[in-house]
C-alpha positions in Angstrom: 48.1 -81.1 41.7 45.7 -79.9 44.3 43.1 -77.2 43.7 44.7 -73.8 43.5 43.8 -71.1 45.9 41.6 -68.3 44.6 43.1 -65.0 45.5 41.9 -61.5 45.0 41.8 -58.0 46.6 40.1 -57.9 49.9 37.2 -55.4 49.9 37.4 -53.3 53.0 34.1 -52.4 54.8 33.2 -48.9 54.1 33.7 -46.6 57.0 30.5 -45.0 58.3 29.9 -41.3 57.5 31.3 -38.9 60.1 27.7 -37.8 61.0 24.4 -39.7 60.5 20.9 -38.4 61.2 17.4 -39.8 61.2 14.3 -37.6 61.6 11.2 -38.8 63.5 8.9 -37.2 61.0 9.4 -35.4 57.7 6.4 -33.1 58.1 5.8 -30.8 61.1 3.5 -27.8 62.0 4.2 -24.7 64.1 4.1 -25.6 67.8 4.7 -29.3 67.1 7.7 -31.2 68.6 9.8 -33.7 66.7 13.0 -35.6 67.2 16.3 -36.0 65.3 18.8 -38.8 66.2 22.4 -37.9 65.3 25.4 -40.2 65.6 29.0 -39.0 65.3 31.6 -41.5 64.1 35.3 -40.8 64.6 37.2 -42.8 62.0 40.4 -40.9 62.6 43.4 -42.3 64.4 43.2 -39.5 67.0 40.7 -38.3 69.6 38.3 -35.4 68.7 38.5 -32.9 71.5 35.5 -30.7 72.3 33.3 -32.7 70.0 30.0 -31.2 68.9 27.0 -32.4 66.9 26.0 -29.7 64.5 22.7 -29.3 62.6 21.9 -26.7 59.9 19.3 -25.9 57.3 20.7 -25.5 53.8 21.1 -21.8 52.9 19.3 -19.5 52.6 17.3 -21.0 55.5 18.5 -20.7 59.1 17.6 -23.5 61.4 17.6 -21.5 64.7 15.0 -19.2 63.3 12.6 -22.1 62.7 13.0 -24.3 65.8 13.7 -24.2 69.5 15.7 -26.8 71.3 13.6 -28.8 73.8 16.1 -31.5 74.9 19.5 -33.0 74.1 20.0 -35.5 77.0 23.3 -37.1 76.0 25.1 -33.7 75.5 26.6 -31.8 78.4 25.2 -28.6 76.8 23.3 -27.6 73.6 22.7 -24.2 72.1 22.5 -22.2 68.9 25.6 -20.7 67.2 25.0 -18.6 64.1 23.0 -20.6 61.7 23.5 -23.9 63.5 22.3 -25.8 66.6 25.0 -27.7 68.5 25.2 -30.3 71.2 28.5 -30.7 73.0 30.5 -33.8 74.1 33.9 -33.5 75.8 35.6 -35.9 73.4 35.1 -38.8 71.0 38.0 -41.2 71.1 39.6 -42.6 67.9 37.4 -45.3 66.4 34.4 -44.6 68.7 30.9 -43.2 68.2 28.4 -41.2 70.2 24.7 -40.6 69.7 22.5 -37.6 70.6 18.7 -37.7 70.7 17.5 -34.2 69.9 14.0 -32.9 70.6 12.9 -29.7 68.9 9.8 -27.6 68.8 8.8 -25.7 65.7 8.4 -22.0 66.4 4.9 -20.6 66.3 5.8 -18.1 63.6 7.8 -20.5 61.5 6.9 -20.0 57.8 5.6 -22.9 55.8 8.0 -24.5 53.3 10.5 -27.3 52.9 14.1 -27.1 54.1 17.0 -29.5 53.6 18.7 -30.5 56.8 22.5 -30.6 57.0 24.7 -32.1 59.7 28.3 -32.1 60.8 30.8 -33.6 63.3 32.7 -30.6 64.7 35.7 -30.6 67.0 38.1 -28.1 68.5 41.1 -30.0 66.9 39.3 -31.3 63.7 36.1 -30.7 61.8 34.5 -33.1 59.4 32.6 -32.0 56.3 29.0 -30.8 56.3 26.7 -33.5 55.0 23.3 -33.2 53.4 20.4 -34.8 55.3 16.7 -35.4 54.7 14.2 -32.7 53.9 11.8 -31.4 56.5 8.5 -29.8 55.6 6.9 -27.2 57.8 3.2 -27.1 57.2 1.0 -24.0 57.3 0.0 -23.0 60.8 -3.4 -24.3 61.9 -6.2 -21.8 61.8 -8.7 -23.0 64.3 -9.3 -22.6 68.0 -10.9 -25.2 70.3 -13.2 -23.5 72.8 -14.0 -25.6 75.8 -16.9 -24.8 78.2 -17.3 -25.9 81.8 -19.6 -24.7 84.5 -20.0 -24.8 88.3 -22.9 -23.8 90.5 -22.9 -22.5 94.1 -25.8 -21.6 96.4 -26.1 -18.8 98.9 -29.1 -18.8 101.2 -30.3 -15.7 103.2 -34.0 -14.8 102.8 -34.0 -16.7 99.6 -31.7 -19.2 97.8 -29.5 -17.7 95.1 -27.7 -20.0 92.6 -24.6 -18.5 91.0 -23.4 -20.2 87.8 -19.8 -19.7 86.9 -18.9 -20.5 83.3 -15.3 -21.1 82.4 -14.4 -20.5 78.8 -11.0 -21.9 77.7 -9.2 -21.7 74.4 -7.3 -24.9 73.8 -5.8 -23.4 70.6 -3.8 -23.6 68.6 -4.9 -20.2 67.3 -6.2 -17.2 69.3 -10.0 -16.8 69.3 -12.2 -13.8 68.8 -15.9 -13.1 69.1 -16.6 -16.0 71.4 -20.2 -16.3 72.6 -21.4 -18.8 75.2 -25.2 -18.9 75.8 -26.3 -19.8 79.3 -29.8 -20.9 80.2 -31.1 -21.1 83.8 -34.1 -23.3 85.0 -37.6 -22.1 84.4 -38.5 -22.0 88.1 -35.9 -19.5 89.0 -35.8 -15.7 88.7 -32.9 -13.8 87.0 -30.6 -12.2 89.6 -27.8 -10.6 87.5 -24.2 -11.5 86.7 -21.4 -10.6 84.2 -23.3 -12.3 81.3 -26.0 -10.3 79.6 -29.6 -11.3 79.8 -31.4 -11.6 76.5 -34.6 -9.6 76.9 -36.9 -11.2 79.5 -35.9 -14.8 78.5 -34.1 -17.3 80.6 -31.0 -17.1 78.4 -27.9 -15.0 78.9 -25.0 -14.2 76.5 -21.5 -14.7 78.0 -19.3 -12.9 75.4 -15.5 -12.8 75.1 -14.0 -10.4 72.6 -10.6 -12.2 72.3 -8.9 -15.1 74.0 -5.3 -16.2 73.5 -4.4 -19.8 72.9 -4.2 -21.5 76.3 -6.0 -18.7 78.1 -9.3 -19.0 80.0 -11.9 -16.5 81.4 -14.9 -16.8 83.6 -18.4 -15.4 83.3 -21.3 -15.6 85.8 -25.0 -15.4 85.9 -27.3 -15.9 88.9 -30.9 -16.8 89.6 -33.1 -16.9 92.7 -35.4 -19.6 93.9 -39.1 -18.7 94.2 -41.6 -19.8 96.8 -42.8 -22.6 94.5 -39.3 -23.8 93.4 -38.9 -27.5 94.0 -37.3 -30.4 92.3 -34.4 -30.7 89.9 -33.0 -27.5 88.4 -30.8 -27.9 85.3 -28.8 -25.1 83.9 -26.8 -25.2 80.7 -24.0 -23.3 78.9 -23.1 -23.7 75.2 -20.7 -22.2 72.8 -22.7 -20.8 69.9 -20.1 -18.7 68.1 -16.4 -18.1 67.9 -13.7 -17.4 65.3 -11.8 -19.1 63.8 -13.5 -22.5 63.4 -13.8 -24.7 66.5 -12.6 -28.2 65.5 -13.9 -30.1 68.5 -17.7 -29.8 69.3 -17.6 -32.4 72.1 -16.5 -29.8 74.7 -18.7 -26.9 73.6 -21.5 -27.5 76.2 -21.7 -28.0 80.0 -24.6 -28.3 82.5 -25.1 -28.3 86.2 -28.0 -29.8 88.1 -29.2 -28.5 91.5 -32.0 -29.9 93.6 -34.5 -27.7 95.5 -36.3 -29.4 98.5 -37.8 -26.0 99.3 -37.0 -22.5 98.2 -34.7 -22.3 101.2 -33.1 -25.7 100.8 -31.3 -25.9 97.5 -28.3 -28.2 96.9 -25.9 -28.1 94.0 
């Protein structure tokens, strides 16, 4: 007798979950952008009309209070609704799937802590269950402010040559800055001629002070100096941040300089 056939129950492949998400990073900070990829799988035998990808934070957290939507390119629209964010599709046919690539930005005032993401496939004619997703940790907001200094020089010649130095002070953030001081120094063959910066005694230095400067904002301060009868050669002026609060994490952009050349007191080029 030939070998018998081995028979047994066929194991069906497990259907994918109705919603699947993957997060680009599990740790973010206020002001930072991050991505979530969400796939909706319709394993029903009917089309899901008015299909939407829904995201939540597990209660008591509210996801819309923590993040802003930056992009949802595959959806025809995306917005917040109550404690959820939603991206809309017209329909997902029976047995088919759609994928949405979310981009979010953490709100500047989002409190530090860890939330559990939840996700859902929602339709006008049918809604699947809410599923638990990965955790997302919001780190404490950074408490430093990168102050960048740059400088230009321009010459005006009438009876004498006057060089005006314009110092631009920019706060690259992420925090607001206070008590910013940039010290300017003009060349030793020039005579002080005023400006919005304050001269230090009878020295060649000036203090260019800014009381407060928001993240992303910039201001300008000026100081000027005149050429004398014996002024000739290279004239180097500098500007350097010497104080600011909170800490400045990047010292590489704290200083700037400009070089002008005097052929005579009436012929100065910058």
